[in-house]
C-alpha angles and dihedrals in degrees: 000000000000119000117259101263092202090067091051100048122061117220119245100041100084123107105184122113125230093259089069091063096037119106121204127207129176134196100181097259095037135051116198127196119194126191114185109222099206111144096229090053095046090055088068090066127092113271092260093049092046092049094048095052097040089048089051091054092043090052090056096041096111092053091044092050091048093050091045092051092048092051097039093241119164099184113005125196116235134202130180104223130187122189116203121197114225096179135033117278095011112176122210136181117201090198088071094062104102135173126212117200138137086019089293131114115229111204126185114260095182145004127215108197114218099179130059114259094022091128090059086070091207130107136190121222107293090011120130139197126193133197143153108249114208122213126193093248138014115289114253096247095157093067139034117291137168124231117205139187117181105311095340120093138170132205090183091124091071090061091048095053096079092057092042092050091048090052091047090053091046092052094047090049094046093047091049092050096044121088112247099266093160090247108169134147111245 
């Protein structure tokens, strides 16, 4: 079992922007952007980025708790997902967005729509729909994984890991060298 990276990395020292942790996947008529919302990963972001995404999750906490209780989830995995339509009348199904990591398949167990009309699961050209997709366990963000939607898949995370690990090491080193000023991101 890997250590809980959230307990190793203090908040407020990161300097990455959200694009660094965003995965992109395309199907021809659909562009999908996925941002894993695992705490240890979010702590690599700049203070503003960290605050924005943790506030988003905190604002949905009641719905997340309700969904978790209904599904019997102890520690769900979360991803902020936006579907972009590239053609008229593009259909999408968030339940088909899977992750494969640690030789395990992570399937969505719930969806919390964040944009109006998400439940229609249809987009016009240049339309978009955003939701938090809930998985039964935390996503394996500390190691390579593949994200898939229908026949499209991306192993982009593996290329991102070197930069993420370098930022994690930089933060741990900086935090260890800094006097305890109580600096934390609210």
